[in-house]
Each structure stands twice: as structure tokens, then as C-alpha cells.
PDB file of N, CA, C and O in Angstrom:
ATOM      1  N   UNK A   1      -2.369  -6.744   5.773  1.00  0.00           N
ATOM      2  CA  UNK A   1      -2.437  -5.362   5.742  1.00  0.00           C
ATOM      3  C   UNK A   1      -1.008  -4.992   7.072  1.00  0.00           C
ATOM      4  O   UNK A   1       0.062  -4.388   7.000  1.00  0.00           O
ATOM      5  N   UNK A   2      -1.546  -5.539   7.895  1.00  0.00           N
ATOM      6  CA  UNK A   2      -0.534  -5.543   9.049  1.00  0.00           C
ATOM      7  C   UNK A   2       1.052  -5.864   8.875  1.00  0.00           C
ATOM      8  O   UNK A   2       1.896  -5.146   9.410  1.00  0.00           O
ATOM      9  N   UNK A   3       1.363  -6.904   8.151  1.00  0.00           N
ATOM     10  CA  UNK A   3       2.613  -7.248   7.473  1.00  0.00           C
ATOM     11  C   UNK A   3       3.033  -6.177   6.616  1.00  0.00           C
ATOM     12  O   UNK A   3       4.139  -5.701   6.867  1.00  0.00           O
ATOM     13  N   UNK A   4       2.421  -5.727   5.712  1.00  0.00           N
ATOM     14  CA  UNK A   4       2.985  -4.983   4.669  1.00  0.00           C
ATOM     15  C   UNK A   4       3.241  -3.410   5.489  1.00  0.00           C
ATOM     16  O   UNK A   4       4.037  -2.588   5.035  1.00  0.00           O
ATOM     17  N   UNK A   5       2.498  -3.188   6.645  1.00  0.00           N
ATOM     18  CA  UNK A   5       2.491  -1.926   7.208  1.00  0.00           C
ATOM     19  C   UNK A   5       3.971  -2.238   8.032  1.00  0.00           C
ATOM     20  O   UNK A   5       4.894  -1.426   7.976  1.00  0.00           O
ATOM     21  N   UNK A   6       4.055  -3.328   8.687  1.00  0.00           N
ATOM     22  CA  UNK A   6       5.259  -3.319   9.511  1.00  0.00           C
ATOM     23  C   UNK A   6       6.596  -3.348   8.675  1.00  0.00           C
ATOM     24  O   UNK A   6       7.641  -2.855   9.100  1.00  0.00           O
ATOM     25  N   UNK A   7       6.464  -4.022   7.343  1.00  0.00           N
ATOM     26  CA  UNK A   7       7.356  -3.954   6.471  1.00  0.00           C
ATOM     27  C   UNK A   7       7.586  -2.568   6.172  1.00  0.00           C
ATOM     28  O   UNK A   7       8.603  -2.264   6.796  1.00  0.00           O
ATOM     29  N   UNK A   8       7.209  -1.685   5.609  1.00  0.00           N
ATOM     30  CA  UNK A   8       7.647  -0.199   5.209  1.00  0.00           C
ATOM     31  C   UNK A   8       8.046   0.263   6.695  1.00  0.00           C
ATOM     32  O   UNK A   8       9.174   0.753   6.762  1.00  0.00           O
ATOM     33  N   UNK A   9       7.309   0.194   7.928  1.00  0.00           N
ATOM     34  CA  UNK A   9       7.556   1.088   8.856  1.00  0.00           C
ATOM     35  C   UNK A   9       9.129   0.957   9.279  1.00  0.00           C
ATOM     36  O   UNK A   9       9.462   1.508  10.328  1.00  0.00           O
ATOM     37  N   UNK A  10       9.911   0.399   8.672  1.00  0.00           N
ATOM     38  CA  UNK A  10      11.386   0.390   8.724  1.00  0.00           C
ATOM     39  C   UNK A  10      11.921   1.623   7.872  1.00  0.00           C
ATOM     40  O   UNK A  10      13.121   1.875   7.976  1.00  0.00           O
ATOM     41  N   UNK A  11      11.412   2.135   7.332  1.00  0.00           N
ATOM     42  CA  UNK A  11      12.169   3.048   6.214  1.00  0.00           C
ATOM     43  C   UNK A  11      11.105   4.490   6.306  1.00  0.00           C
ATOM     44  O   UNK A  11      11.665   5.585   6.351  1.00  0.00           O
ATOM     45  N   UNK A  12       9.500   4.424   6.333  1.00  0.00           N
ATOM     46  CA  UNK A  12       8.873   5.522   6.504  1.00  0.00           C
ATOM     47  C   UNK A  12       7.736   5.185   7.628  1.00  0.00           C
ATOM     48  O   UNK A  12       7.438   4.089   8.104  1.00  0.00           O
ATOM     49  N   UNK A  13       7.031   6.882   7.982  1.00  0.00           N
ATOM     50  CA  UNK A  13       6.250   6.454   9.069  1.00  0.00           C
ATOM     51  C   UNK A  13       5.313   6.051   8.554  1.00  0.00           C
ATOM     52  O   UNK A  13       5.007   6.325   7.393  1.00  0.00           O
ATOM     53  N   UNK A  14       4.276   4.873   9.771  1.00  0.00           N
ATOM     54  CA  UNK A  14       3.127   4.279   9.388  1.00  0.00           C
ATOM     55  C   UNK A  14       2.260   4.531  10.605  1.00  0.00           C
ATOM     56  O   UNK A  14       2.667   4.574  11.766  1.00  0.00           O
ATOM     57  N   UNK A  15       1.087   4.683  10.214  1.00  0.00           N
ATOM     58  CA  UNK A  15       0.068   4.894  11.471  1.00  0.00           C
ATOM     59  C   UNK A  15      -1.075   3.859  11.360  1.00  0.00           C
ATOM     60  O   UNK A  15      -1.819   3.999  10.390  1.00  0.00           O
ATOM     61  N   UNK A  16      -1.259   3.098  11.997  1.00  0.00           N
ATOM     62  CA  UNK A  16      -1.951   1.807  11.614  1.00  0.00           C
ATOM     63  C   UNK A  16      -3.212   1.528  12.656  1.00  0.00           C
ATOM     64  O   UNK A  16      -2.659   1.466  13.755  1.00  0.00           O
ATOM     65  N   UNK A  17      -4.294   1.376  12.804  1.00  0.00           N
ATOM     66  CA  UNK A  17      -5.285   1.035  13.490  1.00  0.00           C
ATOM     67  C   UNK A  17      -5.824  -0.458  13.205  1.00  0.00           C
ATOM     68  O   UNK A  17      -5.163  -1.134  12.416  1.00  0.00           O
ATOM     69  N   UNK A  18      -6.803  -0.938  13.702  1.00  0.00           N
ATOM     70  CA  UNK A  18      -7.266  -2.299  13.304  1.00  0.00           C
ATOM     71  C   UNK A  18      -7.606  -2.426  11.755  1.00  0.00           C
ATOM     72  O   UNK A  18      -6.929  -3.261  11.156  1.00  0.00           O
ATOM     73  N   UNK A  19      -8.545  -1.731  11.021  1.00  0.00           N
ATOM     74  CA  UNK A  19      -8.861  -2.203   9.633  1.00  0.00           C
ATOM     75  C   UNK A  19      -8.546  -1.064   8.771  1.00  0.00           C
ATOM     76  O   UNK A  19      -9.054  -0.902   7.662  1.00  0.00           O
ATOM     77  N   UNK A  20      -7.662  -0.251   9.331  1.00  0.00           N
ATOM     78  CA  UNK A  20      -7.035   0.868   8.189  1.00  0.00           C
ATOM     79  C   UNK A  20      -5.591   1.328   8.600  1.00  0.00           C
ATOM     80  O   UNK A  20      -5.250   1.056   9.751  1.00  0.00           O
ATOM     81  N   UNK A  21      -4.775   1.942   7.858  1.00  0.00           N
ATOM     82  CA  UNK A  21      -3.323   2.466   7.879  1.00  0.00           C
ATOM     83  C   UNK A  21      -3.309   3.510   6.926  1.00  0.00           C
ATOM     84  O   UNK A  21      -4.115   3.687   6.013  1.00  0.00           O
ATOM     85  N   UNK A  22      -2.323   4.183   7.223  1.00  0.00           N
ATOM     86  CA  UNK A  22      -1.664   5.122   6.334  1.00  0.00           C
ATOM     87  C   UNK A  22      -0.121   4.885   6.404  1.00  0.00           C
ATOM     88  O   UNK A  22       0.436   4.757   7.494  1.00  0.00           O
ATOM     89  N   UNK A  23       0.630   4.825   5.098  1.00  0.00           N
ATOM     90  CA  UNK A  23       1.757   4.646   4.886  1.00  0.00           C
ATOM     91  C   UNK A  23       2.314   5.540   4.174  1.00  0.00           C
ATOM     92  O   UNK A  23       2.108   5.602   2.962  1.00  0.00           O
ATOM     93  N   UNK A  24       3.436   6.721   5.079  1.00  0.00           N
ATOM     94  CA  UNK A  24       3.722   8.000   4.571  1.00  0.00           C
ATOM     95  C   UNK A  24       5.115   7.753   3.619  1.00  0.00           C
ATOM     96  O   UNK A  24       6.241   7.484   4.038  1.00  0.00           O
ATOM     97  N   UNK A  25       4.734   7.908   2.378  1.00  0.00           N
ATOM     98  CA  UNK A  25       5.947   7.808   1.241  1.00  0.00           C
ATOM     99  C   UNK A  25       6.158   9.322   1.211  1.00  0.00           C
ATOM    100  O   UNK A  25       5.211  10.060   1.482  1.00  0.00           O
ATOM    101  N   UNK A  26       7.169   9.740   0.944  1.00  0.00           N
ATOM    102  CA  UNK A  26       7.347  11.063   0.886  1.00  0.00           C
ATOM    103  C   UNK A  26       6.677  11.772  -0.379  1.00  0.00           C
ATOM    104  O   UNK A  26       7.081  11.229  -1.407  1.00  0.00           O
ATOM    105  N   UNK A  27       6.000  12.562  -0.569  1.00  0.00           N
ATOM    106  CA  UNK A  27       5.047  13.238  -1.354  1.00  0.00           C
ATOM    107  C   UNK A  27       3.890  12.309  -1.743  1.00  0.00           C
ATOM    108  O   UNK A  27       3.033  12.624  -2.570  1.00  0.00           O
ATOM    109  N   UNK A  28       3.929  11.112  -1.071  1.00  0.00           N
ATOM    110  CA  UNK A  28       2.706  10.300  -2.051  1.00  0.00           C
ATOM    111  C   UNK A  28       2.019   9.104  -0.850  1.00  0.00           C
ATOM    112  O   UNK A  28       2.332   7.917  -0.748  1.00  0.00           O
ATOM    113  N   UNK A  29       1.238   9.699  -0.215  1.00  0.00           N
ATOM    114  CA  UNK A  29       0.613   9.028   0.815  1.00  0.00           C
ATOM    115  C   UNK A  29      -0.138   7.822   0.554  1.00  0.00           C
ATOM    116  O   UNK A  29      -0.869   7.847  -0.436  1.00  0.00           O
ATOM    117  N   UNK A  30      -0.103   6.885   1.177  1.00  0.00           N
ATOM    118  CA  UNK A  30      -0.843   5.536   0.703  1.00  0.00           C
ATOM    119  C   UNK A  30      -1.722   5.212   2.049  1.00  0.00           C
ATOM    120  O   UNK A  30      -1.334   5.089   3.211  1.00  0.00           O
ATOM    121  N   UNK A  31      -3.042   5.117   1.490  1.00  0.00           N
ATOM    122  CA  UNK A  31      -3.946   4.840   2.843  1.00  0.00           C
ATOM    123  C   UNK A  31      -4.574   3.218   2.275  1.00  0.00           C
ATOM    124  O   UNK A  31      -4.839   2.842   1.134  1.00  0.00           O
ATOM    125  N   UNK A  32      -4.666   2.500   3.602  1.00  0.00           N
ATOM    126  CA  UNK A  32      -5.448   1.322   2.969  1.00  0.00           C
ATOM    127  C   UNK A  32      -5.999   0.918   4.417  1.00  0.00           C
ATOM    128  O   UNK A  32      -5.668   1.114   5.586  1.00  0.00           O
ATOM    129  N   UNK A  33      -7.271   0.084   3.548  1.00  0.00           N
ATOM    130  CA  UNK A  33      -8.187  -0.163   4.304  1.00  0.00           C
ATOM    131  C   UNK A  33      -8.613  -2.020   4.080  1.00  0.00           C
ATOM    132  O   UNK A  33      -8.510  -2.677   3.045  1.00  0.00           O
ATOM    133  N   UNK A  34      -9.002  -2.388   5.180  1.00  0.00           N
ATOM    134  CA  UNK A  34      -8.827  -3.925   5.303  1.00  0.00           C
ATOM    135  C   UNK A  34     -10.179  -4.446   5.793  1.00  0.00           C
ATOM    136  O   UNK A  34     -10.830  -3.966   6.721  1.00  0.00           O
ATOM    137  N   UNK A  35     -10.477  -5.399   5.105  1.00  0.00           N
ATOM    138  CA  UNK A  35     -11.847  -6.366   5.552  1.00  0.00           C
ATOM    139  C   UNK A  35     -11.456  -7.634   5.285  1.00  0.00           C
ATOM    140  O   UNK A  35     -10.377  -7.930   4.773  1.00  0.00           O
ATOM    141  N   UNK A  36     -12.610  -8.668   5.739  1.00  0.00           N
ATOM    142  CA  UNK A  36     -12.400 -10.147   5.783  1.00  0.00           C
ATOM    143  C   UNK A  36     -11.998 -10.687   4.362  1.00  0.00           C
ATOM    144  O   UNK A  36     -11.454 -11.785   4.245  1.00  0.00           O
ATOM    145  N   UNK A  37     -12.300  -9.833   3.223  1.00  0.00           N
ATOM    146  CA  UNK A  37     -12.357 -10.099   1.892  1.00  0.00           C
ATOM    147  C   UNK A  37     -11.495  -9.431   1.026  1.00  0.00           C
ATOM    148  O   UNK A  37     -11.338  -9.916  -0.095  1.00  0.00           O
ATOM    149  N   UNK A  38     -10.798  -8.221   1.387  1.00  0.00           N
ATOM    150  CA  UNK A  38     -10.159  -7.319   0.592  1.00  0.00           C
ATOM    151  C   UNK A  38      -9.250  -6.536   1.342  1.00  0.00           C
ATOM    152  O   UNK A  38      -9.603  -6.174   2.464  1.00  0.00           O
ATOM    153  N   UNK A  39      -7.928  -6.153   0.827  1.00  0.00           N
ATOM    154  CA  UNK A  39      -7.322  -5.035   1.060  1.00  0.00           C
ATOM    155  C   UNK A  39      -7.300  -3.759  -0.051  1.00  0.00           C
ATOM    156  O   UNK A  39      -6.578  -3.759  -1.048  1.00  0.00           O
ATOM    157  N   UNK A  40      -8.135  -2.785   0.277  1.00  0.00           N
ATOM    158  CA  UNK A  40      -8.073  -1.168  -0.535  1.00  0.00           C
ATOM    159  C   UNK A  40      -7.016  -0.792  -0.373  1.00  0.00           C
ATOM    160  O   UNK A  40      -6.506  -1.194   0.673  1.00  0.00           O
ATOM    161  N   UNK A  41      -6.230   0.043  -1.175  1.00  0.00           N
ATOM    162  CA  UNK A  41      -4.995   0.629  -0.896  1.00  0.00           C
ATOM    163  C   UNK A  41      -5.256   1.972  -2.388  1.00  0.00           C
ATOM    164  O   UNK A  41      -5.578   1.822  -3.567  1.00  0.00           O
ATOM    165  N   UNK A  42      -4.917   3.213  -1.550  1.00  0.00           N
ATOM    166  CA  UNK A  42      -5.216   4.302  -2.264  1.00  0.00           C
ATOM    167  C   UNK A  42      -3.750   5.142  -2.070  1.00  0.00           C
ATOM    168  O   UNK A  42      -3.283   5.378  -0.956  1.00  0.00           O
ATOM    169  N   UNK A  43      -3.201   5.490  -3.152  1.00  0.00           N
ATOM    170  CA  UNK A  43      -2.393   6.029  -3.254  1.00  0.00           C
ATOM    171  C   UNK A  43      -2.157   7.417  -3.473  1.00  0.00           C
ATOM    172  O   UNK A  43      -2.456   7.476  -4.665  1.00  0.00           O
ATOM    173  N   UNK A  44      -1.865   8.449  -3.187  1.00  0.00           N
ATOM    174  CA  UNK A  44      -1.917  10.089  -3.924  1.00  0.00           C
ATOM    175  C   UNK A  44      -0.599  10.506  -4.299  1.00  0.00           C
ATOM    176  O   UNK A  44       0.029  10.950  -3.338  1.00  0.00           O
ATOM    177  N   UNK A  45       0.045  10.508  -5.423  1.00  0.00           N
ATOM    178  CA  UNK A  45       0.901  10.837  -6.100  1.00  0.00           C
ATOM    179  C   UNK A  45       0.941  12.402  -6.687  1.00  0.00           C
ATOM    180  O   UNK A  45      -0.091  12.810  -7.219  1.00  0.00           O
ATOM    181  N   UNK A  46       2.029  13.238  -6.615  1.00  0.00           N
ATOM    182  CA  UNK A  46       2.049  14.640  -7.238  1.00  0.00           C
ATOM    183  C   UNK A  46       2.115  14.414  -8.608  1.00  0.00           C
ATOM    184  O   UNK A  46       2.097  15.393  -9.355  1.00  0.00           O
ATOM    185  N   UNK A  47       2.194  13.181  -9.110  1.00  0.00           N
ATOM    186  CA  UNK A  47       2.605  13.218 -10.553  1.00  0.00           C
ATOM    187  C   UNK A  47       2.702  11.732 -10.963  1.00  0.00           C
ATOM    188  O   UNK A  47       3.092  10.874 -10.171  1.00  0.00           O
ATOM    189  N   UNK A  48       2.335  11.468 -12.220  1.00  0.00           N
ATOM    190  CA  UNK A  48       2.115  10.269 -12.648  1.00  0.00           C
ATOM    191  C   UNK A  48       3.185   9.338 -12.676  1.00  0.00           C
ATOM    192  O   UNK A  48       2.808   8.173 -12.797  1.00  0.00           O
ATOM    193  N   UNK A  49       4.577   9.536 -12.589  1.00  0.00           N
ATOM    194  CA  UNK A  49       5.530   8.934 -12.581  1.00  0.00           C
ATOM    195  C   UNK A  49       5.786   8.471 -11.345  1.00  0.00           C
ATOM    196  O   UNK A  49       6.020   7.274 -11.177  1.00  0.00           O
ATOM    197  N   UNK A  50       5.777   9.331 -10.345  1.00  0.00           N
ATOM    198  CA  UNK A  50       5.704   8.683  -8.833  1.00  0.00           C
ATOM    199  C   UNK A  50       4.634   7.801  -8.517  1.00  0.00           C
ATOM    200  O   UNK A  50       4.776   6.975  -7.616  1.00  0.00           O
ATOM    201  N   UNK A  51       3.547   7.894  -9.183  1.00  0.00           N
ATOM    202  CA  UNK A  51       2.166   7.179  -8.674  1.00  0.00           C
ATOM    203  C   UNK A  51       2.656   5.882  -9.268  1.00  0.00           C
ATOM    204  O   UNK A  51       2.658   5.029  -8.381  1.00  0.00           O
ATOM    205  N   UNK A  52       3.081   5.390 -10.450  1.00  0.00           N
ATOM    206  CA  UNK A  52       3.450   4.541 -11.079  1.00  0.00           C
ATOM    207  C   UNK A  52       4.529   3.731 -10.574  1.00  0.00           C
ATOM    208  O   UNK A  52       4.588   2.502 -10.594  1.00  0.00           O
ATOM    209  N   UNK A  53       5.459   4.627 -10.075  1.00  0.00           N
ATOM    210  CA  UNK A  53       6.909   3.795  -9.398  1.00  0.00           C
ATOM    211  C   UNK A  53       6.400   3.093  -8.111  1.00  0.00           C
ATOM    212  O   UNK A  53       6.661   1.930  -7.802  1.00  0.00           O
ATOM    213  N   UNK A  54       5.446   4.181  -7.228  1.00  0.00           N
ATOM    214  CA  UNK A  54       5.026   3.480  -5.897  1.00  0.00           C
ATOM    215  C   UNK A  54       3.816   2.334  -6.303  1.00  0.00           C
ATOM    216  O   UNK A  54       3.720   1.416  -5.489  1.00  0.00           O
ATOM    217  N   UNK A  55       3.154   2.303  -7.135  1.00  0.00           N
ATOM    218  CA  UNK A  55       2.334   1.224  -7.471  1.00  0.00           C
ATOM    219  C   UNK A  55       3.032  -0.223  -7.498  1.00  0.00           C
ATOM    220  O   UNK A  55       2.588  -1.221  -6.932  1.00  0.00           O
ATOM    221  N   UNK A  56       4.146  -0.153  -8.222  1.00  0.00           N
ATOM    222  CA  UNK A  56       5.245  -1.010  -8.526  1.00  0.00           C
ATOM    223  C   UNK A  56       5.848  -1.385  -7.362  1.00  0.00           C
ATOM    224  O   UNK A  56       5.904  -2.601  -7.181  1.00  0.00           O
ATOM    225  N   UNK A  57       6.308  -0.690  -6.535  1.00  0.00           N
ATOM    226  CA  UNK A  57       6.892  -0.769  -5.328  1.00  0.00           C
ATOM    227  C   UNK A  57       5.904  -1.563  -4.199  1.00  0.00           C
ATOM    228  O   UNK A  57       6.188  -2.556  -3.530  1.00  0.00           O
ATOM    229  N   UNK A  58       4.594  -0.748  -4.221  1.00  0.00           N
ATOM    230  CA  UNK A  58       3.805  -1.557  -3.313  1.00  0.00           C
ATOM    231  C   UNK A  58       3.388  -3.055  -3.346  1.00  0.00           C
ATOM    232  O   UNK A  58       3.499  -3.860  -2.422  1.00  0.00           O
ATOM    233  N   UNK A  59       2.799  -3.308  -4.806  1.00  0.00           N
ATOM    234  CA  UNK A  59       2.670  -4.020  -5.333  1.00  0.00           C
ATOM    235  C   UNK A  59       3.840  -5.337  -4.932  1.00  0.00           C
ATOM    236  O   UNK A  59       3.443  -6.355  -4.365  1.00  0.00           O
ATOM    237  N   UNK A  60       4.998  -5.181  -5.234  1.00  0.00           N
ATOM    238  CA  UNK A  60       6.113  -5.794  -5.096  1.00  0.00           C
ATOM    239  C   UNK A  60       6.478  -6.535  -3.693  1.00  0.00           C
ATOM    240  O   UNK A  60       6.878  -7.679  -3.479  1.00  0.00           O
ATOM    241  N   UNK A  61       6.163  -5.347  -2.734  1.00  0.00           N
ATOM    242  CA  UNK A  61       6.340  -5.581  -1.381  1.00  0.00           C
ATOM    243  C   UNK A  61       5.141  -6.239  -0.973  1.00  0.00           C
ATOM    244  O   UNK A  61       5.418  -7.012  -0.056  1.00  0.00           O
ATOM    245  N   UNK A  62       4.066  -6.262  -1.229  1.00  0.00           N
ATOM    246  CA  UNK A  62       2.975  -6.935  -0.735  1.00  0.00           C
ATOM    247  C   UNK A  62       2.936  -8.584  -1.013  1.00  0.00           C
ATOM    248  O   UNK A  62       2.520  -9.477  -0.275  1.00  0.00           O
ATOM    249  N   UNK A  63       3.524  -8.657  -2.348  1.00  0.00           N
ATOM    250  CA  UNK A  63       3.478  -9.923  -2.600  1.00  0.00           C
ATOM    251  C   UNK A  63       4.983 -10.757  -2.185  1.00  0.00           C
ATOM    252  O   UNK A  63       5.189 -11.964  -2.307  1.00  0.00           O
ATOM    253  N   UNK A  64       5.869  -9.785  -1.701  1.00  0.00           N
ATOM    254  CA  UNK A  64       6.929 -10.522  -0.752  1.00  0.00           C
ATOM    255  C   UNK A  64       6.361 -10.680   0.626  1.00  0.00           C
ATOM    256  O   UNK A  64       6.852 -11.713   1.081  1.00  0.00           O
ATOM    257  N   UNK A  65       5.715 -10.243   1.323  1.00  0.00           N
ATOM    258  CA  UNK A  65       5.490 -10.362   2.730  1.00  0.00           C
ATOM    259  C   UNK A  65       3.996 -11.053   2.792  1.00  0.00           C
ATOM    260  O   UNK A  65       3.351 -10.967   3.837  1.00  0.00           O
ATOM    261  N   UNK A  66       3.489 -11.709   1.701  1.00  0.00           N
ATOM    262  CA  UNK A  66       2.422 -12.549   1.603  1.00  0.00           C
ATOM    263  C   UNK A  66       2.747 -13.500   0.460  1.00  0.00           C
ATOM    264  O   UNK A  66       2.016 -13.440  -0.529  1.00  0.00           O
ATOM    265  N   UNK A  67       3.706 -14.331   0.472  1.00  0.00           N
ATOM    266  CA  UNK A  67       4.087 -15.330  -0.455  1.00  0.00           C
ATOM    267  C   UNK A  67       3.384 -16.599  -0.685  1.00  0.00           C
ATOM    268  O   UNK A  67       3.533 -17.358  -1.643  1.00  0.00           O
ATOM    269  N   UNK A  68       2.407 -16.760   0.567  1.00  0.00           N
ATOM    270  CA  UNK A  68       1.446 -17.999   0.386  1.00  0.00           C
ATOM    271  C   UNK A  68       0.149 -17.933  -0.052  1.00  0.00           C
ATOM    272  O   UNK A  68      -0.639 -18.798  -0.437  1.00  0.00           O
ATOM    273  N   UNK A  69       0.072 -16.680   0.087  1.00  0.00           N
ATOM    274  CA  UNK A  69      -1.629 -16.104  -0.217  1.00  0.00           C
ATOM    275  C   UNK A  69      -1.891 -15.993  -1.678  1.00  0.00           C
ATOM    276  O   UNK A  69      -1.046 -15.582  -2.473  1.00  0.00           O
ATOM    277  N   UNK A  70      -3.129 -16.386  -2.015  1.00  0.00           N
ATOM    278  CA  UNK A  70      -3.480 -16.043  -3.408  1.00  0.00           C
ATOM    279  C   UNK A  70      -4.203 -14.690  -3.858  1.00  0.00           C
ATOM    280  O   UNK A  70      -5.351 -14.500  -3.457  1.00  0.00           O
ATOM    281  N   UNK A  71      -3.681 -13.896  -4.543  1.00  0.00           N
ATOM    282  CA  UNK A  71      -4.887 -12.631  -4.452  1.00  0.00           C
ATOM    283  C   UNK A  71      -4.348 -11.993  -6.012  1.00  0.00           C
ATOM    284  O   UNK A  71      -3.476 -12.516  -6.706  1.00  0.00           O
ATOM    285  N   UNK A  72      -4.973 -10.965  -6.284  1.00  0.00           N
ATOM    286  CA  UNK A  72      -4.456  -9.980  -7.407  1.00  0.00           C
ATOM    287  C   UNK A  72      -4.624  -8.546  -7.002  1.00  0.00           C
ATOM    288  O   UNK A  72      -5.437  -8.035  -6.233  1.00  0.00           O
ATOM    289  N   UNK A  73      -3.735  -8.069  -7.652  1.00  0.00           N
ATOM    290  CA  UNK A  73      -3.484  -6.727  -7.099  1.00  0.00           C
ATOM    291  C   UNK A  73      -3.852  -5.809  -8.435  1.00  0.00           C
ATOM    292  O   UNK A  73      -3.209  -5.974  -9.471  1.00  0.00           O
ATOM    293  N   UNK A  74      -5.036  -4.730  -8.341  1.00  0.00           N
ATOM    294  CA  UNK A  74      -5.410  -4.140  -9.815  1.00  0.00           C
ATOM    295  C   UNK A  74      -5.385  -2.415  -9.180  1.00  0.00           C
ATOM    296  O   UNK A  74      -6.010  -2.006  -8.202  1.00  0.00           O
ATOM    297  N   UNK A  75      -4.731  -1.852  -9.818  1.00  0.00           N
ATOM    298  CA  UNK A  75      -4.605  -0.351  -9.342  1.00  0.00           C
ATOM    299  C   UNK A  75      -5.803   0.707 -10.770  1.00  0.00           C
ATOM    300  O   UNK A  75      -5.731   0.681 -11.998  1.00  0.00           O
ATOM    301  N   UNK A  76      -6.500   1.282 -10.092  1.00  0.00           N
ATOM    302  CA  UNK A  76      -7.469   2.359 -10.684  1.00  0.00           C
ATOM    303  C   UNK A  76      -7.098   3.779 -10.595  1.00  0.00           C
ATOM    304  O   UNK A  76      -6.877   4.214  -9.465  1.00  0.00           O
ATOM    305  N   UNK A  77      -7.004   4.499 -11.505  1.00  0.00           N
ATOM    306  CA  UNK A  77      -6.195   5.875 -11.422  1.00  0.00           C
ATOM    307  C   UNK A  77      -7.671   6.451 -11.384  1.00  0.00           C
ATOM    308  O   UNK A  77      -8.615   5.916 -11.965  1.00  0.00           O
ATOM    309  N   UNK A  78      -7.738   7.431 -10.744  1.00  0.00           N
ATOM    310  CA  UNK A  78      -9.055   8.514 -10.830  1.00  0.00           C
ATOM    311  C   UNK A  78      -8.368   9.594 -10.688  1.00  0.00           C
ATOM    312  O   UNK A  78      -7.252   9.611 -10.169  1.00  0.00           O
ATOM    313  N   UNK A  79      -8.981  10.625 -11.144  1.00  0.00           N
ATOM    314  CA  UNK A  79      -8.639  12.232 -11.167  1.00  0.00           C
ATOM    315  C   UNK A  79      -9.428  12.946  -9.740  1.00  0.00           C
ATOM    316  O   UNK A  79      -9.328  14.153  -9.518  1.00  0.00           O
TER     317      UNK A  79
END
């Protein structure tokens, strides 16, 4: 989580605490919560196209900042 937040902080506002953070994408904030076993990410977008685009962006950048780690990213859409 820390590496991802640091990465995005160069472009957008990021608020980070010990086990949670918020990345302020324009019109689509992303909340993160981490524990020893997982990183939970929640995107809130104004429309489906923005949501899909940012899911791809966040996934790609997470893989970029953690290249040696093994993990799976799965997004679940809720209404």
C-alpha cells in the first residue's frame, strides 16, 4: 500500500495512515485498507467507464510497484 500511495502521490493527492489510505483520483476516490494478508481497495466512480479505466490503472500500477510479489487482483462491483 505504501509503495502504491507514494507512486500516485506524484500526480494526485494521497492521504495515508498506518493501515489505510485514500488516493484522490479526480471524480473517483480510491480507499485502501491493508492488513498482514491483504490489501482492500475501493473505487467510487461517477460512471462505469471511469470505474473500469481506473480499475485497470490501479491494477497496472500495483503490479508495477510490487514486481517481486505474488498476488491476485479481483474487483467486485457493488451498487
